[in-house]
All heavy atoms as an XYZ file, in Angstrom:
957
protein
N      25.741     -6.516     15.024
C      24.763     -7.521     14.948
C      23.688     -7.024     13.985
O      23.124     -5.971     14.065
C      24.075     -7.961     16.237
C      23.261     -9.088     16.224
C      24.046    -10.442     16.057
O      25.260    -10.540     16.307
N      23.297    -11.567     15.787
N      23.332     -7.944     12.976
C      22.273     -7.671     11.939
C      21.345     -8.812     11.951
O      21.826    -10.031     11.724
C      22.974     -7.392     10.579
C      21.842     -7.053      9.585
C      23.874     -6.118     10.671
N      20.109     -8.492     11.944
C      19.085     -9.520     11.732
C      18.376     -9.212     10.409
O      17.958     -8.072     10.111
C      18.012     -9.480     12.836
C      16.960    -10.460     12.700
C      15.937    -10.581     13.948
O      16.145     -9.858     14.891
N      14.967    -11.361     13.747
N      18.222    -10.410      9.586
C      17.739    -10.097      8.204
C      16.470    -10.901      8.064
O      16.374    -12.007      8.511
C      18.690    -10.596      7.200
C      20.073     -9.966      7.216
C      21.100    -10.622      6.226
C      19.972     -8.497      6.887
N      15.390    -10.255      7.461
C      14.098    -10.891      7.365
C      13.633    -10.780      5.940
O      13.457     -9.657      5.422
C      13.006    -10.232      8.281
C      11.666    -10.929      8.108
C      13.453    -10.346      9.710
N      13.505    -11.851      5.100
C      13.113    -11.778      3.664
C      11.683    -11.957      3.624
O      11.019    -12.535      4.399
C      13.696    -12.936      2.971
C      15.231    -13.019      2.953
C      15.753    -14.014      4.010
O      15.012    -14.315      4.945
O      16.888    -14.546      3.823
N      11.100    -11.330      2.519
C       9.757    -11.445      2.165
C       9.523    -11.385      0.603
O      10.493    -10.815     -0.008
C       8.918    -10.360      2.911
O       9.288     -9.072      2.569
N       8.385    -11.619      0.177
C       7.972    -11.481     -1.276
C       8.094    -12.680     -2.098
O       7.775    -12.633     -3.243
N       8.487    -13.836     -1.466
C       8.468    -15.103     -2.225
C       7.005    -15.673     -2.539
O       6.098    -14.995     -2.074
N       6.896    -16.635     -3.365
C       5.654    -17.099     -3.713
C       5.729    -17.975     -4.997
O       6.768    -18.376     -5.410
N       4.570    -18.257     -5.439
C       4.373    -19.058     -6.661
C       4.046    -18.105     -7.865
O       3.141    -17.468     -7.792
C       3.286    -20.126     -6.490
C       2.842    -20.993     -7.676
C       4.054    -21.842     -8.113
C       1.699    -21.871     -7.361
N       4.824    -18.404     -8.964
C       4.627    -17.468    -10.177
C       4.821    -18.426    -11.285
O       5.490    -19.387    -11.437
C       5.519    -16.386    -10.118
C       7.034    -16.819    -10.225
C       5.113    -15.445    -11.202
N       4.017    -18.135    -12.438
C       4.243    -18.855    -13.704
C       5.385    -18.406    -14.390
O       5.939    -17.201    -14.231
C       3.038    -18.602    -14.589
C       1.840    -19.218    -14.214
C       0.600    -19.192    -15.209
O       0.531    -18.242    -15.950
N      -0.253    -20.117    -15.168
N       6.019    -19.206    -15.238
C       7.229    -18.908    -16.002
C       6.958    -17.666    -16.797
O       5.887    -17.466    -17.394
C       7.605    -20.035    -16.986
N       7.918    -16.733    -16.905
C       7.719    -15.535    -17.530
C       7.251    -14.477    -16.676
O       7.236    -13.179    -16.971
N       6.900    -14.736    -15.448
C       6.393    -13.685    -14.553
C       7.431    -13.020    -13.736
O       8.556    -13.312    -13.974
N       6.966    -12.238    -12.792
C       7.978    -11.374    -12.021
C       7.623    -11.577    -10.530
O       6.408    -11.716    -10.033
C       7.957     -9.976    -12.363
O       8.313     -9.807    -13.711
N       8.707    -11.310     -9.697
C       8.426    -11.248     -8.318
C       9.562    -10.176     -7.759
O      10.554    -10.095     -8.362
C       8.737    -12.615     -7.486
C       7.562    -13.592     -7.543
C       8.178    -14.990     -6.906
C       6.367    -13.106     -6.793
N       9.170     -9.570     -6.626
C      10.217     -8.737     -6.088
C      10.330     -9.129     -4.553
O       9.424     -9.179     -3.767
C       9.813     -7.232     -6.017
C      10.870     -6.260     -5.451
C      10.569     -4.828     -5.596
N       9.992     -4.424     -4.576
C       9.957     -3.116     -4.034
N      10.698     -2.286     -4.742
N       9.089     -2.742     -3.147
N      11.649     -9.554     -4.269
C      11.970    -10.006     -2.898
C      12.530     -8.732     -2.202
O      13.179     -7.872     -2.608
C      13.009    -11.035     -2.934
C      12.689    -12.248     -3.744
C      13.872    -13.385     -3.521
C      11.385    -12.970     -3.340
N      12.153     -8.725     -0.926
C      12.556     -7.639     -0.003
C      13.357     -8.263      1.173
O      12.988     -9.465      1.583
C      11.499     -6.768      0.517
O      10.835     -6.267     -0.532
N      14.357     -7.607      1.681
C      15.119     -8.122      2.832
C      15.213     -6.903      3.777
O      15.969     -5.953      3.420
C      16.387     -8.651      2.420
S      17.538     -9.051      3.837
N      14.641     -6.953      4.920
C      14.700     -5.817      5.849
C      15.710     -6.244      6.868
O      15.810     -7.365      7.410
C      13.297     -5.627      6.540
N      16.604     -5.250      7.183
C      17.715     -5.400      8.109
C      17.558     -4.728      9.320
O      17.199     -3.498      9.415
C      19.133     -4.981      7.483
N      17.673     -5.350     10.502
C      17.548     -4.734     11.812
C      18.990     -4.575     12.310
O      19.606     -5.629     12.567
C      16.639     -5.568     12.747
C      15.283     -5.980     12.146
C      14.575     -6.803     13.259
C      14.454     -4.771     11.853
N      19.346     -3.296     12.401
C      20.664     -3.050     13.000
C      21.116     -1.610     12.574
O      20.589     -1.153     11.540
N      21.984     -1.053     13.276
C      22.316      0.403     12.997
C      23.246      0.628     11.882
O      23.352      1.737     11.446
C      22.879      0.931     14.228
C      21.756      0.973     15.487
C      22.385      1.658     16.711
N      23.648      0.929     17.148
C      24.473      1.360     18.113
N      24.360      2.573     18.636
N      25.474      0.627     18.472
N      23.937     -0.501     11.460
C      25.072     -0.216     10.488
C      24.758     -0.826      9.177
O      25.598     -1.173      8.433
C      26.410     -0.841     11.059
O      26.183     -2.156     11.403
C      26.785      0.062     12.332
N      23.480     -0.919      8.885
C      23.067     -1.539      7.570
C      23.817     -0.898      6.382
O      24.298     -1.572      5.389
C      21.527     -1.500      7.271
C      21.135     -1.835      5.949
C      20.937     -3.255      5.662
C      20.888     -0.901      4.971
C      20.549     -3.591      4.320
C      20.389     -1.272      3.705
C      20.317     -2.605      3.383
N      23.934      0.324      6.373
C      24.474      1.176      5.310
C      25.987      0.719      5.033
O      26.461      1.111      3.910
C      24.233      2.560      5.406
O      25.038      3.095      6.553
N      26.583      0.227      6.020
C      28.093     -0.044      5.819
C      28.322     -1.557      5.277
O      29.424     -1.969      5.106
C      28.917      0.123      7.049
O      28.428     -0.760      8.094
N      27.167     -2.265      5.066
C      27.311     -3.693      4.724
C      27.113     -3.921      3.288
O      26.259     -3.280      2.610
C      26.279     -4.467      5.479
C      26.536     -4.789      6.808
C      26.277     -3.859      7.858
C      27.069     -5.956      7.260
C      26.585     -4.079      9.170
C      27.319     -6.256      8.614
C      27.094     -5.254      9.505
O      27.439     -5.515     10.912
N      27.924     -4.799      2.708
C      27.720     -5.328      1.408
C      26.584     -6.363      1.620
O      26.632     -7.174      2.459
C      28.979     -6.020      0.855
S      28.678     -7.162     -0.543
N      25.564     -6.239      0.690
C      24.408     -7.161      0.783
C      24.398     -8.023     -0.466
O      24.724     -7.683     -1.641
C      23.204     -6.335      0.767
C      23.064     -5.374      1.984
S      23.061     -6.235      3.569
C      21.496     -7.258      3.441
N      23.887     -9.247     -0.299
C      23.865    -10.317     -1.339
C      22.528    -11.040     -1.257
O      21.878    -11.208     -0.237
N      22.295    -11.685     -2.359
C      21.132    -12.707     -2.446
C      21.790    -14.018     -2.979
O      22.567    -13.974     -4.018
C      20.061    -12.216     -3.465
C      19.292    -11.158     -2.866
C      19.303     -9.861     -3.109
C      18.035    -11.400     -2.097
N      18.427     -9.198     -2.464
C      17.448     -9.951     -1.858
C      17.483    -12.456     -1.587
C      16.361     -9.755     -1.151
C      16.287    -12.140     -0.754
C      15.735    -10.938     -0.533
N      21.394    -14.998     -2.284
C      21.757    -16.363     -2.742
C      20.638    -17.284     -2.898
O      19.483    -16.905     -2.434
C      22.807    -16.901     -1.658
C      24.066    -16.325     -1.516
C      24.269    -15.042     -0.991
C      25.226    -16.925     -2.135
C      25.451    -14.442     -0.871
C      26.454    -16.243     -2.131
C      26.618    -15.019     -1.540
N      20.636    -18.444     -3.505
C      19.530    -19.366     -3.464
C      20.008    -20.718     -3.465
O      21.171    -21.007     -3.749
C      18.795    -19.114     -4.943
C      19.544    -19.435     -6.068
C      18.784    -18.988     -7.384
N      19.427    -19.391     -8.561
C      18.993    -19.030     -9.793
N      17.781    -18.293     -9.876
N      19.698    -19.373    -10.883
N      19.127    -21.635     -3.046
C      19.361    -23.042     -2.859
C      18.222    -23.794     -3.323
O      17.067    -23.782     -2.714
C      19.755    -23.382     -1.512
C      20.286    -24.809     -1.349
C      20.929    -25.105     -0.001
O      20.766    -24.306      0.990
N      21.820    -26.158      0.043
N      18.412    -24.628     -4.428
C      17.388    -25.492     -4.933
C      17.464    -26.876     -4.157
O      18.553    -27.139     -3.823
C      17.516    -25.503     -6.496
N      16.437    -27.619     -4.274
C      16.451    -28.978     -3.654
C      17.557    -29.786     -4.380
O      17.667    -29.938     -5.413
C      15.014    -29.521     -3.914
C      14.188    -28.315     -4.101
C      15.066    -27.217     -4.638
N      18.307    -30.330     -3.395
C      19.462    -31.255     -3.764
C      20.723    -30.588     -4.446
O      21.558    -31.266     -4.861
N      20.636    -29.219     -4.370
C      21.810    -28.511     -4.921
C      22.403    -27.687     -3.773
O      21.819    -27.352     -2.709
C      21.335    -27.570     -6.017
C      20.824    -28.452     -7.254
C      20.530    -27.447     -8.471
C      20.161    -28.400     -9.610
N      19.867    -27.372    -10.783
N      23.632    -27.174     -4.141
C      24.364    -26.370     -3.060
C      23.701    -24.929     -3.269
O      23.344    -24.542     -4.374
C      25.843    -26.296     -3.427
C      26.512    -27.750     -3.148
C      28.090    -27.675     -3.337
O      28.588    -26.557     -3.765
O      28.731    -28.746     -2.953
N      23.972    -24.051     -2.190
C      23.598    -22.665     -2.323
C      24.604    -22.011     -3.297
O      25.714    -22.192     -3.386
C      23.824    -22.120     -0.933
C      23.259    -20.672     -0.749
C      23.274    -20.246      0.650
N      22.533    -21.062      1.599
C      22.217    -20.831      2.872
N      22.820    -19.791      3.325
N      21.606    -21.677      3.566
N      23.862    -21.131     -4.007
C      24.620    -20.410     -5.189
C      24.329    -18.946     -5.013
O      23.383    -18.402     -4.647
C      24.217    -20.959     -6.485
C      22.942    -20.683     -6.945
C      22.583    -21.109     -8.350
O      23.469    -21.652     -9.009
O      21.400    -20.972     -8.792
N      25.375    -18.239     -5.469
C      25.296    -16.803     -5.630
C      24.359    -16.313     -6.602
O      24.344    -16.901     -7.707
C      26.661    -16.229     -5.993
C      26.830    -14.792     -6.392
C      26.576    -13.813     -5.356
C      26.979    -14.431     -7.622
C      26.661    -12.410     -5.760
C      27.024    -13.169     -8.049
C      26.871    -12.145     -7.060
N      23.613    -15.226     -6.259
C      22.642    -14.719     -7.269
C      23.069    -13.288     -7.630
O      23.267    -12.901     -8.785
C      21.227    -14.738     -6.732
C      20.239    -13.980     -7.708
C      20.732    -16.118     -6.477
N      23.154    -12.447     -6.619
C      23.514    -10.954     -6.853
C      24.049    -10.409     -5.632
O      23.893    -10.858     -4.604
C      22.225    -10.178     -7.276
N      24.949     -9.310     -5.784
C      25.375     -8.557     -4.596
C      25.369     -7.011     -4.986
O      25.487     -6.571     -6.100
C      26.812     -9.088     -4.330
O      27.248     -8.305     -3.192
C      27.692     -8.837     -5.416
N      25.394     -6.219     -3.951
C      25.393     -4.722     -4.085
C      26.263     -4.186     -3.039
O      26.261     -4.600     -1.817
C      23.958     -4.296     -4.070
C      24.010     -2.765     -4.363
C      23.350     -4.439     -2.723
C      22.550     -2.203     -4.654
N      27.058     -3.215     -3.476
C      28.019     -2.549     -2.550
C      27.342     -1.677     -1.449
O      26.202     -1.359     -1.809
C      28.913     -1.720     -3.428
C      30.228     -1.250     -2.775
C      31.308     -0.833     -3.726
N      32.429     -0.262     -3.133
C      32.625      1.096     -3.111
N      31.738      1.816     -3.597
N      33.609      1.579     -2.499
N      27.929     -1.330     -0.481
C      27.282     -0.564      0.539
C      26.598      0.689      0.068
O      25.498      1.085      0.560
C      28.167     -0.286      1.725
C      29.287      0.772      1.252
C      30.436      0.553      0.602
C      29.182      2.173      1.468
N      31.167      1.646      0.341
C      30.382      2.689      0.911
C      28.228      2.990      1.938
C      30.601      4.154      0.798
C      28.564      4.329      2.006
C      29.669      4.804      1.415
N      27.269      1.246     -0.892
C      26.709      2.501     -1.373
C      25.623      2.474     -2.496
O      24.998      3.401     -2.901
C      27.870      3.423     -1.948
O      28.543      2.605     -2.964
N      25.416      1.225     -3.043
C      24.538      0.939     -3.976
C      25.035      1.392     -5.420
O      24.249      1.155     -6.282
N      26.196      1.741     -5.490
C      26.828      2.178     -6.891
C      27.476      1.091     -7.643
O      28.056      1.434     -8.764
C      27.847      3.401     -6.715
C      28.958      3.022     -5.881
O      29.085      1.806     -5.354
O      29.923      3.928     -5.824
N      27.565     -0.063     -7.022
C      28.122     -1.188     -7.745
C      27.453     -2.506     -7.454
O      27.090     -2.709     -6.366
C      29.726     -1.342     -7.390
O      30.357     -2.373     -8.119
N      27.187     -3.305     -8.470
C      26.439     -4.565     -8.333
C      27.246     -5.618     -9.132
O      27.945     -5.402    -10.086
C      25.121     -4.405     -8.892
O      25.069     -4.076    -10.208
C      24.298     -3.451     -7.988
N      26.903     -6.766     -8.866
C      27.441     -7.985     -9.579
C      26.270     -9.092     -9.675
O      25.500     -9.225     -8.677
C      28.641     -8.549     -9.111
C      29.354     -9.473     -9.908
O      29.052     -9.551    -11.123
O      30.191    -10.426     -9.454
N      26.285     -9.932    -10.697
C      25.209    -10.856    -10.813
C      25.848    -12.205    -11.357
O      26.832    -12.296    -11.984
C      24.199    -10.449    -11.902
C      23.370     -9.196    -11.474
C      23.961     -7.923    -11.793
C      22.227     -9.276    -10.718
C      23.201     -6.678    -11.461
C      21.425     -8.114    -10.362
C      22.048     -6.861    -10.710
O      21.339     -5.759    -10.328
N      25.131    -13.303    -10.950
C      25.496    -14.584    -11.587
C      25.109    -14.553    -13.099
O      24.164    -13.797    -13.362
C      24.690    -15.755    -10.847
N      25.875    -15.238    -13.938
C      25.558    -15.085    -15.361
C      24.107    -15.680    -15.513
O      23.453    -15.290    -16.559
C      26.584    -16.131    -16.004
C      27.918    -15.596    -16.110
O      27.999    -14.300    -15.888
O      28.845    -16.272    -16.426
N      23.675    -16.601    -14.758
C      22.325    -17.226    -15.024
C      21.197    -16.313    -14.880
O      20.011    -16.520    -15.285
C      22.064    -18.461    -14.114
O      22.266    -17.999    -12.701
N      21.413    -15.064    -14.203
C      20.347    -14.161    -13.899
C      20.616    -12.762    -14.504
O      19.768    -11.883    -14.430
C      20.073    -14.090    -12.362
C      19.862    -15.350    -11.807
C      21.213    -13.234    -11.610
N      21.786    -12.553    -15.196
C      22.105    -11.323    -15.708
C      20.931    -10.927    -16.741
O      20.599    -11.779    -17.608
C      23.404    -11.308    -16.349
C      24.488    -11.058    -15.363
C      25.890    -11.210    -16.089
C      26.962    -10.968    -15.014
N      28.390    -11.028    -15.741
N      20.569     -9.616    -16.614
C      19.470     -9.179    -17.589
C      18.096     -9.435    -17.280
O      17.192     -8.993    -17.839
N      17.916    -10.259    -16.243
C      16.631    -10.593    -15.693
C      16.364    -10.168    -14.436
O      15.286     -9.813    -14.075
C      16.440    -12.112    -15.793
C      16.537    -12.716    -17.224
C      16.110    -14.182    -17.097
N      16.910    -14.983    -16.308
C      16.571    -15.834    -15.253
N      15.184    -15.772    -15.068
N      17.285    -16.479    -14.646
N      17.342    -10.159    -13.442
C      17.279     -9.739    -12.059
C      17.963     -8.584    -11.827
O      18.991     -8.131    -12.500
C      17.967    -10.847    -11.098
C      17.188    -12.140    -11.098
C      16.112    -12.554    -11.931
C      17.459    -13.072    -10.074
C      15.498    -13.722    -11.908
C      16.848    -14.327    -10.000
C      15.809    -14.645    -10.889
N      17.467     -7.775    -10.947
C      18.074     -6.489    -10.467
C      18.061     -6.309     -8.988
O      17.099     -6.527     -8.401
C      17.351     -5.250    -11.063
O      17.187     -5.297    -12.488
C      18.049     -4.001    -10.749
N      19.312     -6.143     -8.359
C      19.475     -5.868     -7.060
C      19.540     -4.456     -6.824
O      20.081     -3.726     -7.479
C      20.743     -6.556     -6.491
C      20.702     -6.565     -4.849
C      22.065     -6.070     -6.946
C      21.769     -7.436     -4.248
N      18.943     -3.923     -5.596
C      18.891     -2.480     -5.305
C      18.700     -2.397     -3.783
O      18.472     -3.385     -3.117
C      17.895     -1.753     -5.979
O      16.504     -2.295     -5.562
N      19.015     -1.281     -3.148
C      18.954     -1.109     -1.822
C      18.566      0.245     -1.465
O      18.815      1.182     -2.268
C      20.351     -1.425     -1.010
C      21.433     -0.424     -1.406
C      22.829     -0.930     -0.979
N      22.781     -1.056      0.468
C      23.686     -1.788      1.193
N      24.691     -2.417      0.561
N      23.652     -1.718      2.525
N      17.924      0.434     -0.366
C      17.540      1.681      0.155
C      18.000      1.760      1.634
O      17.467      1.253      2.482
C      15.946      1.915      0.121
C      15.495      3.267      0.494
O      16.168      3.958      1.263
O      14.335      3.557      0.186
N      19.174      2.518      1.821
C      19.774      2.460      3.111
C      18.844      3.207      4.111
O      19.068      3.016      5.386
C      21.154      3.162      3.026
C      22.120      2.235      2.362
O      21.964      1.022      2.258
N      23.259      2.712      1.852
N      18.113      4.245      3.590
C      17.334      4.905      4.583
C      16.132      3.971      5.177
O      15.677      4.185      6.337
C      16.556      6.134      3.912
N      15.899      2.978      4.500
C      14.842      1.864      4.872
C      15.369      0.686      5.430
O      14.689     -0.236      5.663
C      13.826      1.704      3.748
C      12.952      2.947      3.386
C      12.034      2.474      2.286
C      11.109      3.764      1.949
N      10.112      3.406      0.899
N      16.764      0.572      5.381
C      17.455     -0.599      5.794
C      16.984     -1.889      5.061
O      16.695     -2.829      5.603
C      17.292     -0.844      7.233
C      18.231      0.015      8.122
O      18.836      0.961      7.552
N      18.315     -0.239      9.410
N      16.755     -1.681      3.761
C      16.169     -2.813      2.968
C      16.925     -2.971      1.725
O      17.373     -1.993      0.970
C      14.574     -2.329      2.709
O      14.012     -2.346      3.846
C      14.031     -3.532      1.894
N      17.035     -4.196      1.234
C      17.595     -4.477     -0.029
C      16.697     -5.277     -0.765
O      15.745     -6.000     -0.130
C      18.927     -5.328      0.192
C      18.710     -6.736      0.875
C      19.649     -5.605     -1.196
N      16.567     -5.165     -2.057
C      15.524     -5.725     -2.932
C      16.224     -6.627     -3.985
O      17.268     -6.432     -4.455
C      14.637     -4.693     -3.580
C      14.108     -3.717     -2.699
C      14.806     -2.397     -2.400
C      12.855     -3.987     -2.007
C      14.204     -1.517     -1.449
C      12.365     -2.985     -1.115
C      12.898     -1.809     -0.937
O      12.367     -0.869     -0.141
N      15.459     -7.620     -4.529
C      15.803     -8.321     -5.679
C      14.554     -8.402     -6.567
O      13.550     -9.081     -6.308
C      16.226     -9.727     -5.370
C      16.784    -10.609     -6.570
C      18.073    -10.009     -6.988
C      16.929    -12.040     -6.110
N      14.649     -7.719     -7.625
C      13.517     -7.703     -8.631
C      13.897     -8.813     -9.719
O      14.928     -8.862    -10.253
C      13.413     -6.276     -9.458
C      12.392     -6.241    -10.539
C      11.036     -6.387     -9.983
O      10.614     -5.737     -8.978
N      10.171     -7.189    -10.727
N      12.994     -9.694     -9.749
C      13.113    -10.874    -10.689
C      12.043    -10.872    -11.763
O      10.863    -10.919    -11.502
C      13.038    -12.159     -9.828
C      13.937    -12.219     -8.615
S      13.939    -13.729     -7.733
C      12.274    -13.732     -7.201
N      12.634    -10.770    -13.038
C      11.699    -10.732    -14.116
C      11.944    -11.990    -15.035
O      13.109    -12.607    -14.876
C      11.855     -9.500    -14.952
C      11.608     -8.226    -14.097
O      10.766     -8.180    -13.441
N      12.336     -7.101    -14.494
N      11.090    -12.294    -15.959
C      11.257    -13.296    -16.847
C      11.689    -14.565    -16.186
O      12.667    -15.198    -16.551
C      12.393    -12.971    -18.012
O      11.907    -11.839    -18.583
N      11.015    -14.857    -15.160
C      11.310    -16.063    -14.299
C      11.221    -17.352    -15.044
O      10.243    -17.545    -15.894
C      10.487    -16.070    -13.023
C      10.942    -15.107    -11.981
C       9.749    -14.811    -10.950
C      12.230    -15.576    -11.284
N      11.992    -18.381    -14.647
C      12.084    -19.665    -15.260
C      11.956    -20.668    -14.194
O      12.220    -20.561    -13.025
C      13.435    -19.769    -15.914
C      13.877    -18.791    -17.060
C      15.287    -18.796    -17.357
N      15.559    -17.715    -18.368
C      16.873    -17.518    -18.710
N      17.870    -18.166    -18.134
N      17.122    -16.623    -19.612
N      11.455    -21.911    -14.585
C      11.358    -22.931    -13.656
C      12.667    -23.223    -12.879
O      12.647    -23.593    -11.733
C      10.870    -24.197    -14.479
C      10.176    -23.528    -15.675
C      10.931    -22.253    -15.894
N      13.725    -23.086    -13.585
C      15.099    -23.347    -13.014
C      15.482    -22.294    -11.964
O      16.527    -22.418    -11.170
C      16.206    -23.409    -14.029
C      16.327    -22.346    -14.954
C      15.597    -22.604    -16.301
O      14.410    -23.138    -16.194
O      16.118    -22.097    -17.301
N      14.779    -21.190    -11.776
C      14.939    -20.196    -10.786
C      14.226    -20.636     -9.464
O      14.349    -20.011     -8.401
C      14.289    -18.942    -11.128
C      14.998    -18.221    -12.375
O      16.255    -18.287    -12.379
O      14.292    -17.628    -13.276
N      13.529    -21.733     -9.415
C      12.830    -22.185     -8.240
C      13.905    -22.546     -7.231
O      14.766    -23.393     -7.439
C      11.945    -23.530     -8.607
O      10.933    -23.069     -9.452
C      11.404    -24.110     -7.325
N      13.803    -21.948     -6.008
C      14.651    -22.156     -4.926
C      14.193    -21.509     -3.713
O      13.298    -20.690     -3.732
C      16.057    -21.785     -5.407
N      14.959    -21.725     -2.607
C      14.746    -20.831     -1.391
C      15.847    -19.733     -1.585
O      17.029    -19.970     -1.930
C      15.018    -21.621     -0.107
C      14.977    -20.608      1.044
C      14.011    -22.685      0.095
N      15.336    -18.508     -1.512
C      16.224    -17.377     -1.676
C      16.608    -16.820     -0.341
O      15.685    -16.397      0.435
C      15.559    -16.331     -2.524
C      15.545    -16.726     -4.002
C      14.812    -17.650     -4.480
C      16.401    -15.977     -4.983
C      14.774    -18.114     -5.821
C      16.452    -16.307     -6.270
C      15.668    -17.411     -6.760
O      15.660    -17.677     -7.960
N      17.923    -16.510     -0.067
C      18.434    -15.992      1.067
C      19.116    -14.672      0.835
O      19.855    -14.420     -0.026
C      19.540    -16.945      1.651
C      19.012    -18.417      2.055
C      18.999    -19.334      1.048
C      18.555    -18.579      3.321
C      18.518    -20.620      1.421
C      18.054    -19.874      3.612
C      18.075    -20.820      2.618
O      17.616    -22.141      2.901
N      18.862    -13.778      1.858
C      19.525    -12.451      1.857
C      20.669    -12.644      2.924
O      20.607    -13.404      3.937
C      18.443    -11.431      2.466
S      19.180     -9.849      2.831
N      21.798    -11.880      2.592
C      22.940    -11.984      3.488
C      23.597    -10.646      3.520
O      23.583     -9.913      2.646
C      23.901    -13.103      2.843
N      24.443    -10.519      4.685
C      25.133     -9.222      4.849
C      26.581     -9.511      5.224
O      26.851    -10.409      5.969
C      24.474     -8.418      5.973
N      27.373     -8.792      4.462
C      28.808     -8.966      4.769
C      29.415     -7.588      5.429
O      29.107     -6.546      4.739
C      29.645     -9.233      3.439
N      30.120     -7.707      6.458
C      30.629     -6.511      7.072
C      31.899     -5.941      6.342
O      32.933     -6.261      6.624
C      30.996     -6.797      8.557
O      31.435     -5.564      9.141
N      31.509     -5.424      5.106
C      32.625     -5.043      4.203
C      32.213     -4.066      3.316
O      31.059     -3.905      2.951
C      33.074     -6.272      3.422
O      34.043     -5.893      2.335
N      33.189     -3.056      2.959
C      32.864     -2.053      1.928
C      33.115     -2.733      0.442
O      32.872     -1.924     -0.467
C      33.741     -0.916      2.058
C      33.272     -0.009      3.275
C      33.993     -0.213      4.568
C      32.049      0.668      3.322
C      33.708      0.520      5.525
C      31.793      1.381      4.474
C      32.426      1.370      5.583
O      32.077      1.991      6.692
N      33.424     -3.927      0.377
C      33.752     -4.541     -0.955
C      32.404     -5.104     -1.638
O      31.313     -4.524     -1.185
N      32.598     -5.848     -2.616
C      31.544     -6.483     -3.468
C      31.881     -7.951     -3.486
O      32.850     -8.358     -4.050
C      31.445     -5.863     -4.703
C      30.153     -6.113     -5.475
C      29.046     -5.442     -4.939
C      30.466     -5.540     -7.023
N      30.983     -8.804     -2.981
C      31.381    -10.198     -2.781
C      30.425    -11.241     -3.299
O      29.171    -11.074     -3.102
C      31.534    -10.572     -1.302
C      32.529     -9.651     -0.694
C      32.371     -8.560      0.216
C      34.038     -9.661     -0.764
N      33.431     -8.061      0.564
C      34.488     -8.689      0.055
C      34.840    -10.589     -1.496
C      35.885     -8.439      0.069
C      36.169    -10.351     -1.386
C      36.736     -9.284     -0.602
N      30.931    -12.179     -3.979
C      29.903    -13.234     -4.484
C      30.244    -14.577     -3.774
O      29.425    -15.468     -4.018
C      30.223    -13.439     -6.087
O      31.618    -13.910     -6.262
N      31.160    -14.516     -2.940
C      31.420    -15.867     -2.170
C      30.677    -15.870     -0.877
O      30.692    -14.943     -0.150
C      32.943    -15.802     -1.857
C      33.850    -16.320     -2.983
C      35.218    -16.334     -2.510
N      35.811    -15.115     -2.118
C      36.941    -15.065     -1.280
N      37.405    -16.068     -0.705
N      37.326    -13.836     -0.969
N      29.951    -16.947     -0.600
C      29.094    -17.138      0.449
C      29.883    -16.941      1.796
O      29.319    -16.462      2.805
C      28.309    -18.325      0.475
N      31.064    -17.347      1.739
C      31.909    -17.459      3.002
C      32.161    -16.017      3.463
O      32.677    -15.847      4.748
C      33.234    -18.180      2.696
O      33.994    -17.493      1.690
N      32.111    -14.928      2.637
C      32.246    -13.687      3.047
C      31.160    -13.010      3.839
O      31.356    -11.894      4.380
C      32.714    -12.755      1.803
C      33.894    -13.093      1.070
S      35.389    -12.997      2.179
C      35.324    -11.395      2.656
N      29.986    -13.649      3.873
C      28.772    -13.182      4.454
C      28.709    -13.746      5.932
O      28.695    -14.881      6.020
C      27.684    -13.424      3.645
C      27.635    -12.621      2.409
C      28.410    -13.034      1.233
C      26.866    -11.434      2.212
C      28.373    -12.256      0.088
C      26.964    -10.688      1.126
C      27.606    -11.087      0.020
O      27.718    -10.383     -1.180
N      28.483    -12.707      6.832
C      28.357    -13.149      8.303
C      26.953    -13.389      8.663
O      26.741    -14.216      9.533
C      29.057    -12.048      9.118
C      29.106    -12.287     10.546
C      29.835    -11.293     11.336
C      29.869    -11.620     12.794
N      30.602    -10.591     13.470
N      26.028    -12.572      8.049
C      24.606    -12.762      8.608
C      23.712    -13.182      7.445
O      23.962    -12.732      6.280
C      24.258    -11.304      9.116
C      25.083    -10.691     10.110
C      25.903     -9.719      9.856
C      24.963    -11.240     11.497
C      26.789     -9.234     10.946
C      25.776    -10.710     12.467
C      26.627     -9.658     12.235
O      27.354     -9.219     13.173
N      22.946    -14.037      7.894
C      21.851    -14.666      6.835
C      20.462    -14.573      7.309
O      20.339    -14.828      8.553
C      22.274    -16.112      6.596
C      23.585    -16.339      5.897
C      24.869    -16.222      6.583
C      23.837    -16.499      4.594
N      25.843    -16.471      5.581
C      25.150    -16.482      4.339
C      22.969    -16.561      3.501
C      25.831    -16.674      3.104
C      23.620    -16.753      2.155
C      24.935    -16.865      1.982
N      19.432    -14.361      6.320
C      18.097    -14.484      6.727
C      17.604    -15.902      6.668
O      18.405    -16.788      6.466
N      16.409    -16.125      6.988
C      15.802    -17.514      7.055
C      15.453    -17.970      5.701
O      15.271    -19.227      5.593
C      14.545    -17.466      7.910
C      14.904    -17.098      9.434
C      15.627    -18.238     10.139
O      15.581    -19.371      9.808
N      16.525    -17.748     11.055
N      15.259    -17.199      4.731
C      15.043    -17.530      3.385
C      13.620    -17.427      3.053
O      12.706    -17.472      3.956
N      13.293    -17.323      1.738
C      11.893    -17.336      1.266
C      11.720    -18.071      0.128
O      12.757    -18.076     -0.866
C      11.510    -15.749      0.922
O      10.149    -15.702      0.625
C      12.278    -15.046     -0.125
N      10.615    -18.903     -0.185
C      10.568    -19.760     -1.138
C       9.984    -19.126     -2.410
O       9.175    -18.371     -2.396
C       9.558    -20.919     -0.759
C       9.253    -21.864     -1.848
C      10.519    -22.868     -2.240
O      11.229    -23.410     -1.320
N      10.824    -22.983     -3.433
N      10.742    -19.389     -3.515
C      10.287    -18.930     -4.880
C      10.070    -20.026     -5.739
O      11.062    -20.990     -5.811
C      11.305    -17.981     -5.485
C      10.868    -17.668     -7.013
C      11.396    -16.671     -4.704
N       8.830    -20.333     -6.209
C       8.492    -21.466     -7.012
C       7.944    -20.982     -8.377
O       6.965    -20.122     -8.471
C       7.412    -22.321     -6.398
O       7.944    -22.747     -5.092
C       7.206    -23.560     -7.247
N       8.574    -21.344     -9.483
C       8.243    -20.940    -10.894
C       7.722    -22.073    -11.474
O       8.373    -23.107    -11.759
C       9.513    -20.351    -11.574
C       8.858    -19.873    -12.966
C      10.033    -19.261    -10.824
N       6.352    -22.054    -11.987
C       5.742    -23.175    -12.601
C       5.940    -22.986    -14.086
O       5.939    -21.877    -14.696
C       4.266    -23.247    -12.308
O       3.640    -22.118    -12.647
N       5.943    -24.154    -14.795
C       6.176    -24.107    -16.195
C       4.788    -24.108    -17.004
O       3.725    -24.240    -16.343
C       6.931    -25.300    -16.721
O       6.328    -26.545    -16.248
């Protein structure tokens, strides 16, 4: 069982930066693939980024490549999403998720545990 708690969301102007954090409560955090997803009003939840259990492999949605960076600190049971050069179209609720797998997954269906989400709003 893993409980996920996101933080770091807020309101930022276009071109600005935010860093999201996701703290995991559970003894086996280091064995989970972790991901970030987002859902904008009226749209389906979409993949943003994922990181392998070891931190040595990552994958990103094309829309955020070069602007967002996912990282993890297994000693702190925390995964991060550094978001730079933010755009109004990045406005969404951002969710942290954990998959009990040593793989690397962009499909939401592979993730068993989800956080409550944190709102990110980018003004133009």
